[in-house]
N, CA, C, O and the ligand as a Tripos MOL2 file, in Angstrom:
@<TRIPOS>MOLECULE
protein
  281   279    71     0     0
PROTEIN
NO_CHARGES

@<TRIPOS>ATOM
      1 N           0.8180   -1.1690    0.0080 N.3       1 MET1
      2 CA         -0.0510    0.0200   -0.0030 C.3       1 MET1
      3 C           0.8660    1.2040   -0.0280 C.2       1 MET1
      4 O           2.0700    1.0920    0.2030 O.2       1 MET1
      5 N           0.2720    2.3580   -0.3160 N.am      2 GLY2
      6 CA          1.0010    3.5780   -0.0170 C.3       2 GLY2
      7 C           1.4470    4.4490   -1.2650 C.2       2 GLY2
      8 O           1.6450    5.6590   -1.1510 O.2       2 GLY2
      9 N           1.5790    3.8380   -2.3410 N.am      3 ILE3
     10 CA          2.0820    4.7000   -3.3840 C.3       3 ILE3
     11 C           1.1990    5.7600   -3.8650 C.2       3 ILE3
     12 O           1.7100    6.7830   -4.3220 O.2       3 ILE3
     13 N          -0.0630    5.6290   -3.8130 N.am      4 ILE4
     14 CA         -0.9900    6.6770   -4.1110 C.3       4 ILE4
     15 C          -0.9150    7.7870   -3.0770 C.2       4 ILE4
     16 O          -0.9310    8.9640   -3.4380 O.2       4 ILE4
     17 N          -0.8370    7.4590   -1.8690 N.am      5 ALA5
     18 CA         -0.6290    8.4470   -0.8020 C.3       5 ALA5
     19 C           0.5620    9.3250   -0.9410 C.2       5 ALA5
     20 O           0.5650   10.4880   -0.5370 O.2       5 ALA5
     21 N           1.5660    8.7530   -1.5140 N.am      6 LYS6
     22 CA          2.7350    9.5740   -1.9490 C.3       6 LYS6
     23 C           2.6760   10.4000   -3.1210 C.2       6 LYS6
     24 O           3.6630   11.0110   -3.5330 O.2       6 LYS6
     25 N           1.5250   10.4390   -3.6820 N.am      7 GLY7
     26 CA          1.2730   11.2940   -4.8650 C.3       7 GLY7
     27 C           1.8050   10.6730   -6.1560 C.2       7 GLY7
     28 O           2.3050   11.3630   -7.0450 O.2       7 GLY7
     29 N           1.6820    9.3850   -6.2250 N.am      8 ALA8
     30 CA          2.1520    8.7070   -7.5220 C.3       8 ALA8
     31 C           1.3760    9.2400   -8.6770 C.2       8 ALA8
     32 O           0.2010    9.5950   -8.5790 O.2       8 ALA8
     33 N           2.0860    9.2820   -9.7910 N.am      9 LYS9
     34 CA          1.4130    9.6240  -11.1020 C.3       9 LYS9
     35 C           0.9930    8.3450  -11.7040 C.2       9 LYS9
     36 O           1.5440    7.2920  -11.3820 O.2       9 LYS9
     37 N          -0.0240    8.4010  -12.6210 N.am     10 CYS10
     38 CA         -0.3170    7.3640  -13.3920 C.3      10 CYS10
     39 C           0.7790    6.6750  -14.1730 C.2      10 CYS10
     40 O           1.5240    7.3850  -14.8480 O.2      10 CYS10
     41 N           0.9570    5.3420  -14.1510 N.am     11 ASN11
     42 CA          2.1370    4.7580  -14.6750 C.3      11 ASN11
     43 C           1.9360    4.3460  -16.1440 C.2      11 ASN11
     44 O           2.8280    3.7510  -16.7490 O.2      11 ASN11
     45 N           0.8230    4.6460  -16.6840 N.am     12 VAL12
     46 CA          0.5390    4.3940  -18.2240 C.3      12 VAL12
     47 C           1.5460    5.2730  -19.0380 C.2      12 VAL12
     48 O           1.6190    6.4840  -18.8340 O.2      12 VAL12
     49 N           2.2730    4.6720  -19.9070 N.am     13 ILE13
     50 CA          3.2140    5.4080  -20.7230 C.3      13 ILE13
     51 C           2.4630    6.6860  -21.4380 C.2      13 ILE13
     52 O           1.4300    6.5240  -22.0880 O.2      13 ILE13
     53 N           3.0130    7.8320  -21.2760 N.am     14 GLY14
     54 CA          2.4280    8.9090  -22.0270 C.3      14 GLY14
     55 C           1.3910    9.6350  -21.2080 C.2      14 GLY14
     56 O           0.8970   10.6490  -21.7020 O.2      14 GLY14
     57 N           0.9890    9.2200  -19.9660 N.am     15 CYS15
     58 CA          0.0370    9.8120  -19.1410 C.3      15 CYS15
     59 C           0.7380   10.3670  -17.8970 C.2      15 CYS15
     60 O           1.5560    9.6740  -17.2920 O.2      15 CYS15
     61 N           0.4240   11.6110  -17.5100 N.am     16 ASP16
     62 CA          1.0220   12.0540  -16.3020 C.3      16 ASP16
     63 C          -0.0110   12.6350  -15.3550 C.2      16 ASP16
     64 O           0.2640   13.5780  -14.6130 O.2      16 ASP16
     65 N          -1.2400   12.0400  -15.3930 N.am     17 LYS17
     66 CA         -2.2210   12.4620  -14.4320 C.3      17 LYS17
     67 C          -1.9230   11.8170  -13.0730 C.2      17 LYS17
     68 O          -1.1140   10.8930  -12.9870 O.2      17 LYS17
     69 N          -2.5280   12.2670  -12.0950 N.am     18 ASP18
     70 CA         -2.4060   11.7610  -10.7610 C.3      18 ASP18
     71 C          -3.0210   10.3100  -10.6480 C.2      18 ASP18
     72 O          -4.0750   10.0360  -11.2230 O.2      18 ASP18
     73 N          -2.3550    9.4290   -9.9180 N.am     19 GLY19
     74 CA         -2.9030    8.0990   -9.6990 C.3      19 GLY19
     75 C          -4.0330    8.1190   -8.7050 C.2      19 GLY19
     76 O          -3.9760    8.7140   -7.6290 O.2      19 GLY19
     77 N          -5.1070    7.3980   -9.1580 N.am     20 LEU20
     78 CA         -6.2040    7.1850   -8.4230 C.3      20 LEU20
     79 C          -6.2510    5.8870   -7.6710 C.2      20 LEU20
     80 O          -6.7070    5.8300   -6.5280 O.2      20 LEU20
     81 N          -5.7830    4.8500   -8.3100 N.am     21 ARG21
     82 CA         -5.7160    3.5240   -7.6320 C.3      21 ARG21
     83 C          -4.4030    2.9280   -7.9410 C.2      21 ARG21
     84 O          -3.8020    3.1650   -8.9890 O.2      21 ARG21
     85 N          -3.9530    2.1260   -6.9820 N.am     22 SER22
     86 CA         -2.7420    1.2960   -7.2560 C.3      22 SER22
     87 C          -3.1990   -0.1540   -7.3330 C.2      22 SER22
     88 O          -4.0080   -0.6550   -6.5520 O.2      22 SER22
     89 N          -2.6140   -0.7740   -8.3320 N.am     23 LEU23
     90 CA         -2.8530   -2.1650   -8.5850 C.3      23 LEU23
     91 C          -1.6140   -3.0260   -8.5800 C.2      23 LEU23
     92 O          -0.5090   -2.5080   -8.7370 O.2      23 LEU23
     93 N          -1.7650   -4.3280   -8.4050 N.am     24 THR24
     94 CA         -0.5360   -5.1670   -8.6420 C.3      24 THR24
     95 C          -0.2000   -5.0980  -10.0920 C.2      24 THR24
     96 O          -1.0510   -5.3000  -10.9580 O.2      24 THR24
     97 N           1.0480   -4.8130  -10.3560 N.am     25 THR25
     98 CA          1.5220   -4.7070  -11.7090 C.3      25 THR25
     99 C           1.0240   -5.8820  -12.6300 C.2      25 THR25
    100 O           0.5210   -5.6590  -13.7310 O.2      25 THR25
    101 N           1.1910   -7.1400  -12.1200 N.am     26 SER26
    102 CA          0.8560   -8.3330  -12.8150 C.3      26 SER26
    103 C          -0.6500   -8.2470  -13.3350 C.2      26 SER26
    104 O          -1.0010   -8.7950  -14.3790 O.2      26 SER26
    105 N          -1.4900   -7.5290  -12.5380 N.am     27 LYS27
    106 CA         -2.9360   -7.5150  -12.9580 C.3      27 LYS27
    107 C          -3.1620   -6.4490  -14.0690 C.2      27 LYS27
    108 O          -4.1790   -6.4340  -14.7620 O.2      27 LYS27
    109 N          -2.2010   -5.6100  -14.1840 N.am     28 VAL28
    110 CA         -2.3750   -4.6420  -15.1780 C.3      28 VAL28
    111 C          -1.7270   -5.0400  -16.5330 C.2      28 VAL28
    112 O          -2.1700   -4.6260  -17.6040 O.2      28 VAL28
    113 N          -0.6390   -5.8770  -16.4250 N.am     29 GLU29
    114 CA         -0.1040   -6.3850  -17.5950 C.3      29 GLU29
    115 C          -1.0090   -7.3120  -18.2910 C.2      29 GLU29
    116 O          -1.7020   -8.1210  -17.6740 O.2      29 GLU29
    117 N          -1.0090   -7.2010  -19.5590 N.am     30 GLY30
    118 CA         -1.8370   -8.1530  -20.4490 C.3      30 GLY30
    119 C          -3.2300   -7.5760  -20.5340 C.2      30 GLY30
    120 O          -4.1220   -8.3170  -20.9480 O.2      30 GLY30
    121 N          -3.5100   -6.3480  -20.1910 N.am     31 THR31
    122 CA         -4.8610   -5.7080  -20.3450 C.3      31 THR31
    123 C          -4.7900   -4.6550  -21.4890 C.2      31 THR31
    124 O          -5.7500   -3.9270  -21.7390 O.2      31 THR31
    125 N          -3.7240   -4.6080  -22.1100 N.am     32 GLY32
    126 CA         -3.6110   -3.5800  -23.1780 C.3      32 GLY32
    127 C          -3.1060   -2.2860  -22.8320 C.2      32 GLY32
    128 O          -2.9120   -1.4310  -23.6960 O.2      32 GLY32
    129 N          -2.8760   -2.0870  -21.5650 N.am     33 LEU33
    130 CA         -2.3010   -0.8450  -21.0590 C.3      33 LEU33
    131 C          -0.9150   -0.9020  -21.1210 C.2      33 LEU33
    132 O          -0.3390   -1.8780  -20.6400 O.2      33 LEU33
    133 N          -0.2260    0.1040  -21.7030 N.am     34 SER34
    134 CA          1.2460    0.1330  -21.7010 C.3      34 SER34
    135 C           1.7470    0.9130  -20.3540 C.2      34 SER34
    136 O           1.6480    2.1220  -20.1450 O.2      34 SER34
    137 N           2.2430    0.0390  -19.5960 N.am     35 ILE35
    138 CA          2.6870    0.7970  -18.3350 C.3      35 ILE35
    139 C           4.3160    0.8190  -18.2370 C.2      35 ILE35
    140 O           4.9590   -0.1090  -18.7290 O.2      35 ILE35
    141 N           4.8660    1.7520  -17.6790 N.am     36 SER36
    142 CA          6.4100    1.8250  -17.5550 C.3      36 SER36
    143 C           6.7050    0.9210  -16.3370 C.2      36 SER36
    144 O           5.8500    0.6600  -15.4900 O.2      36 SER36
    145 N           7.9040    0.4860  -16.3090 N.am     37 GLY37
    146 CA          8.2790   -0.5400  -15.3400 C.3      37 GLY37
    147 C           8.3460    0.1400  -13.9140 C.2      37 GLY37
    148 O           9.1230    1.0640  -13.6730 O.2      37 GLY37
    149 N           7.5450   -0.3450  -13.0720 N.am     38 VAL38
    150 CA          7.3610    0.2410  -11.7230 C.3      38 VAL38
    151 C           7.4880   -0.5800  -10.5600 C.2      38 VAL38
    152 O           7.2150   -0.1110   -9.4550 O.2      38 VAL38
    153 N           7.9040   -1.8470  -10.7120 N.am     39 GLY39
    154 CA          7.8730   -2.8420   -9.6460 C.3      39 GLY39
    155 C           6.5530   -3.4590   -9.3860 C.2      39 GLY39
    156 O           5.7580   -3.6150  -10.3130 O.2      39 GLY39
    157 N           6.2800   -3.8150   -8.1840 N.am     40 LYS40
    158 CA          5.1510   -4.6210   -7.9310 C.3      40 LYS40
    159 C           3.8230   -3.9590   -8.0000 C.2      40 LYS40
    160 O           2.7970   -4.6010   -8.2250 O.2      40 LYS40
    161 N           3.8430   -2.6010   -7.7950 N.am     41 LYS41
    162 CA          2.5520   -1.8070   -7.8360 C.3      41 LYS41
    163 C           2.5880   -0.7950   -9.0960 C.2      41 LYS41
    164 O           3.5860   -0.2300   -9.5430 O.2      41 LYS41
    165 N           1.2930   -0.7050   -9.5480 N.am     42 THR42
    166 CA          1.1790    0.2220  -10.6910 C.3      42 THR42
    167 C           0.0870    1.2490  -10.3810 C.2      42 THR42
    168 O          -1.0010    0.8350   -9.9810 O.2      42 THR42
    169 N           0.2880    2.4800  -10.5300 N.am     43 ALA43
    170 CA         -0.7780    3.5420  -10.2910 C.3      43 ALA43
    171 C          -1.4800    3.8150  -11.5570 C.2      43 ALA43
    172 O          -0.8690    3.9530  -12.6160 O.2      43 ALA43
    173 N          -2.7970    3.8960  -11.4500 N.am     44 LEU44
    174 CA         -3.5760    4.3720  -12.6360 C.3      44 LEU44
    175 C          -4.4490    5.5100  -12.3340 C.2      44 LEU44
    176 O          -5.0940    5.5300  -11.2850 O.2      44 LEU44
    177 N          -4.5070    6.4500  -13.1860 N.am     45 CYS45
    178 CA         -5.4800    7.5490  -13.0450 C.3      45 CYS45
    179 C          -6.9430    7.1050  -13.1750 C.2      45 CYS45
    180 O          -7.2230    5.9220  -13.3700 O.2      45 CYS45
    181 N          -7.8250    8.0140  -13.0690 N.am     46 LYS46
    182 CA         -9.1900    7.6670  -13.1830 C.3      46 LYS46
    183 C          -9.5870    7.0840  -14.5400 C.2      46 LYS46
    184 O         -10.3490    6.1210  -14.6290 O.2      46 LYS46
    185 N          -9.0630    7.6790  -15.5540 N.am     47 GLU47
    186 CA         -9.4080    7.3040  -16.9810 C.3      47 GLU47
    187 C          -8.8280    5.8400  -17.1930 C.2      47 GLU47
    188 O          -9.5570    4.9290  -17.5860 O.2      47 GLU47
    189 N          -7.4740    5.6600  -16.9120 N.am     48 HIS48
    190 CA         -7.0040    4.4180  -17.1550 C.3      48 HIS48
    191 C          -7.5290    3.3600  -16.2050 C.2      48 HIS48
    192 O          -7.6080    2.1830  -16.5550 O.2      48 HIS48
    193 N          -7.8870    3.7820  -15.0040 N.am     49 TYR49
    194 CA         -8.4810    2.6350  -14.1200 C.3      49 TYR49
    195 C          -9.7750    2.2220  -14.7400 C.2      49 TYR49
    196 O         -10.1640    1.0560  -14.6630 O.2      49 TYR49
    197 N         -10.4470    3.1530  -15.3530 N.am     50 LYS50
    198 CA        -11.7690    2.7430  -16.0390 C.3      50 LYS50
    199 C         -11.3910    1.7580  -17.1930 C.2      50 LYS50
    200 O         -11.9990    0.6920  -17.2880 O.2      50 LYS50
    201 N         -10.4270    2.0840  -18.0450 N.am     51 GLU51
    202 CA         -9.9800    1.2740  -19.0830 C.3      51 GLU51
    203 C          -9.5950   -0.1760  -18.5470 C.2      51 GLU51
    204 O          -9.9670   -1.2330  -19.0560 O.2      51 GLU51
    205 N          -8.8130   -0.0390  -17.4690 N.am     52 TRP52
    206 CA         -8.4370   -1.3210  -16.8870 C.3      52 TRP52
    207 C          -9.5920   -2.2180  -16.4520 C.2      52 TRP52
    208 O          -9.5990   -3.4430  -16.5720 O.2      52 TRP52
    209 N         -10.5890   -1.4550  -15.9200 N.am     53 LYS53
    210 CA        -11.7420   -2.3500  -15.4090 C.3      53 LYS53
    211 C         -12.4540   -2.9570  -16.5730 C.2      53 LYS53
    212 O         -12.8680   -4.1150  -16.5150 O.2      53 LYS53
    213 N         -12.6130   -2.1690  -17.6780 N.am     54 LYS54
    214 CA        -13.1690   -2.5980  -18.7930 C.3      54 LYS54
    215 C         -12.3680   -3.9000  -19.3430 C.2      54 LYS54
    216 O         -12.9550   -4.9450  -19.6240 O.2      54 LYS54
    217 N         -11.1300   -3.7450  -19.4510 N.am     55 ALA55
    218 CA        -10.1550   -4.6900  -19.9670 C.3      55 ALA55
    219 C         -10.2430   -6.0710  -19.1950 C.2      55 ALA55
    220 O         -10.1330   -7.1650  -19.7490 O.2      55 ALA55
    221 N         -10.4550   -5.8760  -17.8480 N.am     56 THR56
    222 CA        -10.4510   -7.1600  -17.0650 C.3      56 THR56
    223 C         -11.7320   -7.9170  -17.1650 C.2      56 THR56
    224 O         -11.8130   -9.0340  -16.6540 O.2      56 THR56
    225 N         -12.7840   -7.3520  -17.8220 N.am     57 LYS57
    226 CA        -13.9350   -8.1340  -18.1100 C.3      57 LYS57
    227 C         -13.6390   -9.1770  -19.0990 C.2      57 LYS57
    228 O         -14.3210  -10.2000  -19.1600 O.2      57 LYS57
    229 N         -12.6120   -8.9450  -19.9000 N.am     58 ASP58
    230 CA        -12.2640   -9.9680  -20.9110 C.3      58 ASP58
    231 C         -10.9720  -10.6200  -20.4430 C.2      58 ASP58
    232 O         -10.1940  -11.1200  -21.2550 O.2      58 ASP58
    233 N         -10.7400  -10.6140  -19.1210 N.am     59 GLU59
    234 CA         -9.4990  -11.1900  -18.6080 C.3      59 GLU59
    235 C          -9.2040  -12.5990  -19.0360 C.2      59 GLU59
    236 O          -8.0560  -12.9360  -19.3230 O.2      59 GLU59
    237 N         -10.2410  -13.4420  -19.0840 N.am     60 ARG60
    238 CA        -10.0780  -14.8870  -19.4690 C.3      60 ARG60
    239 C          -9.4280  -14.9170  -20.8880 C.2      60 ARG60
    240 O          -8.4650  -15.6440  -21.1330 O.2      60 ARG60
    241 N         -10.0520  -14.0210  -21.8890 N.am     61 ASP61
    242 CA         -9.5510  -13.9830  -23.1010 C.3      61 ASP61
    243 C          -8.1370  -13.5180  -23.2130 C.2      61 ASP61
    244 O          -7.3200  -13.9870  -24.0050 O.2      61 ASP61
    245 N          -7.9280  -12.6190  -22.4110 N.am     62 VAL62
    246 CA         -6.4020  -12.0010  -22.4220 C.3      62 VAL62
    247 C          -5.4270  -13.0370  -21.8550 C.2      62 VAL62
    248 O          -4.3110  -13.2280  -22.3380 O.2      62 VAL62
    249 N          -5.9300  -13.7000  -20.7830 N.am     63 GLU63
    250 CA         -5.0610  -14.7380  -20.2860 C.3      63 GLU63
    251 C          -4.8270  -15.8290  -21.3790 C.2      63 GLU63
    252 O          -3.6680  -16.2050  -21.5510 O.2      63 GLU63
    253 N          -5.7370  -16.3210  -22.0640 N.am     64 ARG64
    254 CA         -5.6020  -17.3640  -23.0160 C.3      64 ARG64
    255 C          -4.6610  -16.8480  -24.1260 C.2      64 ARG64
    256 O          -3.7710  -17.5600  -24.5910 O.2      64 ARG64
    257 N          -4.8880  -15.6040  -24.5260 N.am     65 ALA65
    258 CA         -4.0290  -15.0280  -25.6540 C.3      65 ALA65
    259 C          -2.5030  -15.0060  -25.0830 C.2      65 ALA65
    260 O          -1.5670  -15.2140  -25.8560 O.2      65 ALA65
    261 N          -2.3150  -14.7770  -23.8630 N.am     66 ARG66
    262 CA         -0.9270  -14.7250  -23.3550 C.3      66 ARG66
    263 C          -0.3300  -16.0830  -23.3350 C.2      66 ARG66
    264 O           0.8430  -16.2660  -23.6590 O.2      66 ARG66
    265 N          -1.1510  -17.0700  -22.9440 N.am     67 TYR67
    266 CA         -0.5470  -18.4630  -22.8350 C.3      67 TYR67
    267 C          -0.3110  -19.0060  -24.2620 C.2      67 TYR67
    268 O           0.5920  -19.7960  -24.5380 O.2      67 TYR67
    269 N          -1.2200  -18.5020  -25.1540 N.am     68 ASP68
    270 CA         -1.0460  -19.1170  -26.5850 C.3      68 ASP68
    271 C           0.3540  -18.5710  -27.2630 C.2      68 ASP68
    272 O           0.8980  -19.1450  -28.2070 O.2      68 ASP68
    273 N           0.8160  -17.4570  -26.6820 N.am     69 ARG69
    274 CA          2.0160  -16.9640  -27.2390 C.3      69 ARG69
    275 C           3.2760  -17.8590  -26.8190 C.2      69 ARG69
    276 O           4.2940  -17.8720  -27.5120 O.2      69 ARG69
    277 N           3.1510  -18.5820  -25.6800 N.am     70 PHE70
    278 CA          4.2780  -19.3090  -25.2610 C.3      70 PHE70
    279 C           4.1260  -20.7800  -25.7300 C.2      70 PHE70
    280 O           5.0030  -21.6040  -25.4720 O.2      70 PHE70
    281 ZN         -3.4390    7.5480  -16.9150 Zn       71 ZN71
@<TRIPOS>BOND
     1     1     2 1
     2     2     3 1
     3     3     4 2
     4     3     5 am
     5     5     6 1
     6     6     7 1
     7     7     8 2
     8     7     9 am
     9     9    10 1
    10    10    11 1
    11    11    12 2
    12    11    13 am
    13    13    14 1
    14    14    15 1
    15    15    16 2
    16    15    17 am
    17    17    18 1
    18    18    19 1
    19    19    20 2
    20    19    21 am
    21    21    22 1
    22    22    23 1
    23    23    24 2
    24    23    25 am
    25    25    26 1
    26    26    27 1
    27    27    28 2
    28    27    29 am
    29    29    30 1
    30    30    31 1
    31    31    32 2
    32    31    33 am
    33    33    34 1
    34    34    35 1
    35    35    36 2
    36    35    37 am
    37    37    38 1
    38    38    39 1
    39    39    40 2
    40    39    41 am
    41    41    42 1
    42    42    43 1
    43    43    44 2
    44    43    45 am
    45    45    46 1
    46    46    47 1
    47    47    48 2
    48    47    49 am
    49    49    50 1
    50    50    51 1
    51    51    52 2
    52    51    53 am
    53    53    54 1
    54    54    55 1
    55    55    56 2
    56    55    57 am
    57    57    58 1
    58    58    59 1
    59    59    60 2
    60    59    61 am
    61    61    62 1
    62    62    63 1
    63    63    64 2
    64    63    65 am
    65    65    66 1
    66    66    67 1
    67    67    68 2
    68    67    69 am
    69    69    70 1
    70    70    71 1
    71    71    72 2
    72    71    73 am
    73    73    74 1
    74    74    75 1
    75    75    76 2
    76    75    77 am
    77    77    78 1
    78    78    79 1
    79    79    80 2
    80    79    81 am
    81    81    82 1
    82    82    83 1
    83    83    84 2
    84    83    85 am
    85    85    86 1
    86    86    87 1
    87    87    88 2
    88    87    89 am
    89    89    90 1
    90    90    91 1
    91    91    92 2
    92    91    93 am
    93    93    94 1
    94    94    95 1
    95    95    96 2
    96    95    97 am
    97    97    98 1
    98    98    99 1
    99    99   100 2
   100    99   101 am
   101   101   102 1
   102   102   103 1
   103   103   104 2
   104   103   105 am
   105   105   106 1
   106   106   107 1
   107   107   108 2
   108   107   109 am
   109   109   110 1
   110   110   111 1
   111   111   112 2
   112   111   113 am
   113   113   114 1
   114   114   115 1
   115   115   116 2
   116   115   117 am
   117   117   118 1
   118   118   119 1
   119   119   120 2
   120   119   121 am
   121   121   122 1
   122   122   123 1
   123   123   124 2
   124   123   125 am
   125   125   126 1
   126   126   127 1
   127   127   128 2
   128   127   129 am
   129   129   130 1
   130   130   131 1
   131   131   132 2
   132   131   133 am
   133   133   134 1
   134   134   135 1
   135   135   136 2
   136   135   137 am
   137   137   138 1
   138   138   139 1
   139   139   140 2
   140   139   141 am
   141   141   142 1
   142   142   143 1
   143   143   144 2
   144   143   145 am
   145   145   146 1
   146   146   147 1
   147   147   148 2
   148   147   149 am
   149   149   150 1
   150   150   151 1
   151   151   152 2
   152   151   153 am
   153   153   154 1
   154   154   155 1
   155   155   156 2
   156   155   157 am
   157   157   158 1
   158   158   159 1
   159   159   160 2
   160   159   161 am
   161   161   162 1
   162   162   163 1
   163   163   164 2
   164   163   165 am
   165   165   166 1
   166   166   167 1
   167   167   168 2
   168   167   169 am
   169   169   170 1
   170   170   171 1
   171   171   172 2
   172   171   173 am
   173   173   174 1
   174   174   175 1
   175   175   176 2
   176   175   177 am
   177   177   178 1
   178   178   179 1
   179   179   180 2
   180   179   181 am
   181   181   182 1
   182   182   183 1
   183   183   184 2
   184   183   185 am
   185   185   186 1
   186   186   187 1
   187   187   188 2
   188   187   189 am
   189   189   190 1
   190   190   191 1
   191   191   192 2
   192   191   193 am
   193   193   194 1
   194   194   195 1
   195   195   196 2
   196   195   197 am
   197   197   198 1
   198   198   199 1
   199   199   200 2
   200   199   201 am
   201   201   202 1
   202   202   203 1
   203   203   204 2
   204   203   205 am
   205   205   206 1
   206   206   207 1
   207   207   208 2
   208   207   209 am
   209   209   210 1
   210   210   211 1
   211   211   212 2
   212   211   213 am
   213   213   214 1
   214   214   215 1
   215   215   216 2
   216   215   217 am
   217   217   218 1
   218   218   219 1
   219   219   220 2
   220   219   221 am
   221   221   222 1
   222   222   223 1
   223   223   224 2
   224   223   225 am
   225   225   226 1
   226   226   227 1
   227   227   228 2
   228   227   229 am
   229   229   230 1
   230   230   231 1
   231   231   232 2
   232   231   233 am
   233   233   234 1
   234   234   235 1
   235   235   236 2
   236   235   237 am
   237   237   238 1
   238   238   239 1
   239   239   240 2
   240   239   241 am
   241   241   242 1
   242   242   243 1
   243   243   244 2
   244   243   245 am
   245   245   246 1
   246   246   247 1
   247   247   248 2
   248   247   249 am
   249   249   250 1
   250   250   251 1
   251   251   252 2
   252   251   253 am
   253   253   254 1
   254   254   255 1
   255   255   256 2
   256   255   257 am
   257   257   258 1
   258   258   259 1
   259   259   260 2
   260   259   261 am
   261   261   262 1
   262   262   263 1
   263   263   264 2
   264   263   265 am
   265   265   266 1
   266   266   267 1
   267   267   268 2
   268   267   269 am
   269   269   270 1
   270   270   271 1
   271   271   272 2
   272   271   273 am
   273   273   274 1
   274   274   275 1
   275   275   276 2
   276   275   277 am
   277   277   278 1
   278   278   279 1
   279   279   280 2
@<TRIPOS>SUBSTRUCTURE
     1 MET1         2 RESIDUE 1 A MET
     2 GLY2         6 RESIDUE 1 A GLY
     3 ILE3        10 RESIDUE 1 A ILE
     4 ILE4        14 RESIDUE 1 A ILE
     5 ALA5        18 RESIDUE 1 A ALA
     6 LYS6        22 RESIDUE 1 A LYS
     7 GLY7        26 RESIDUE 1 A GLY
     8 ALA8        30 RESIDUE 1 A ALA
     9 LYS9        34 RESIDUE 1 A LYS
    10 CYS10       38 RESIDUE 1 A CYS
    11 ASN11       42 RESIDUE 1 A ASN
    12 VAL12       46 RESIDUE 1 A VAL
    13 ILE13       50 RESIDUE 1 A ILE
    14 GLY14       54 RESIDUE 1 A GLY
    15 CYS15       58 RESIDUE 1 A CYS
    16 ASP16       62 RESIDUE 1 A ASP
    17 LYS17       66 RESIDUE 1 A LYS
    18 ASP18       70 RESIDUE 1 A ASP
    19 GLY19       74 RESIDUE 1 A GLY
    20 LEU20       78 RESIDUE 1 A LEU
    21 ARG21       82 RESIDUE 1 A ARG
    22 SER22       86 RESIDUE 1 A SER
    23 LEU23       90 RESIDUE 1 A LEU
    24 THR24       94 RESIDUE 1 A THR
    25 THR25       98 RESIDUE 1 A THR
    26 SER26      102 RESIDUE 1 A SER
    27 LYS27      106 RESIDUE 1 A LYS
    28 VAL28      110 RESIDUE 1 A VAL
    29 GLU29      114 RESIDUE 1 A GLU
    30 GLY30      118 RESIDUE 1 A GLY
    31 THR31      122 RESIDUE 1 A THR
    32 GLY32      126 RESIDUE 1 A GLY
    33 LEU33      130 RESIDUE 1 A LEU
    34 SER34      134 RESIDUE 1 A SER
    35 ILE35      138 RESIDUE 1 A ILE
    36 SER36      142 RESIDUE 1 A SER
    37 GLY37      146 RESIDUE 1 A GLY
    38 VAL38      150 RESIDUE 1 A VAL
    39 GLY39      154 RESIDUE 1 A GLY
    40 LYS40      158 RESIDUE 1 A LYS
    41 LYS41      162 RESIDUE 1 A LYS
    42 THR42      166 RESIDUE 1 A THR
    43 ALA43      170 RESIDUE 1 A ALA
    44 LEU44      174 RESIDUE 1 A LEU
    45 CYS45      178 RESIDUE 1 A CYS
    46 LYS46      182 RESIDUE 1 A LYS
    47 GLU47      186 RESIDUE 1 A GLU
    48 HIS48      190 RESIDUE 1 A HIS
    49 TYR49      194 RESIDUE 1 A TYR
    50 LYS50      198 RESIDUE 1 A LYS
    51 GLU51      202 RESIDUE 1 A GLU
    52 TRP52      206 RESIDUE 1 A TRP
    53 LYS53      210 RESIDUE 1 A LYS
    54 LYS54      214 RESIDUE 1 A LYS
    55 ALA55      218 RESIDUE 1 A ALA
    56 THR56      222 RESIDUE 1 A THR
    57 LYS57      226 RESIDUE 1 A LYS
    58 ASP58      230 RESIDUE 1 A ASP
    59 GLU59      234 RESIDUE 1 A GLU
    60 ARG60      238 RESIDUE 1 A ARG
    61 ASP61      242 RESIDUE 1 A ASP
    62 VAL62      246 RESIDUE 1 A VAL
    63 GLU63      250 RESIDUE 1 A GLU
    64 ARG64      254 RESIDUE 1 A ARG
    65 ALA65      258 RESIDUE 1 A ALA
    66 ARG66      262 RESIDUE 1 A ARG
    67 TYR67      266 RESIDUE 1 A TYR
    68 ASP68      270 RESIDUE 1 A ASP
    69 ARG69      274 RESIDUE 1 A ARG
    70 PHE70      278 RESIDUE 1 A PHE
    71 ZN71       281 GROUP 0 **** ****
């Protein structure tokens, strides 16, 4: 916990809005959002959090696509 409290910015590449939510980075990877390397936690702004939520509705498809690649 805590990266949002420290005023983290959204970790999506090209976005410098204030972070609204922090998520486990592995949950953000594979959802179509391009995030810069930030360790275990990723901060998302309101807009990107919404995108992430939308993307996770298709999470099973995303997971399958990722496994297919290997
Ligand atoms: Zn953002």
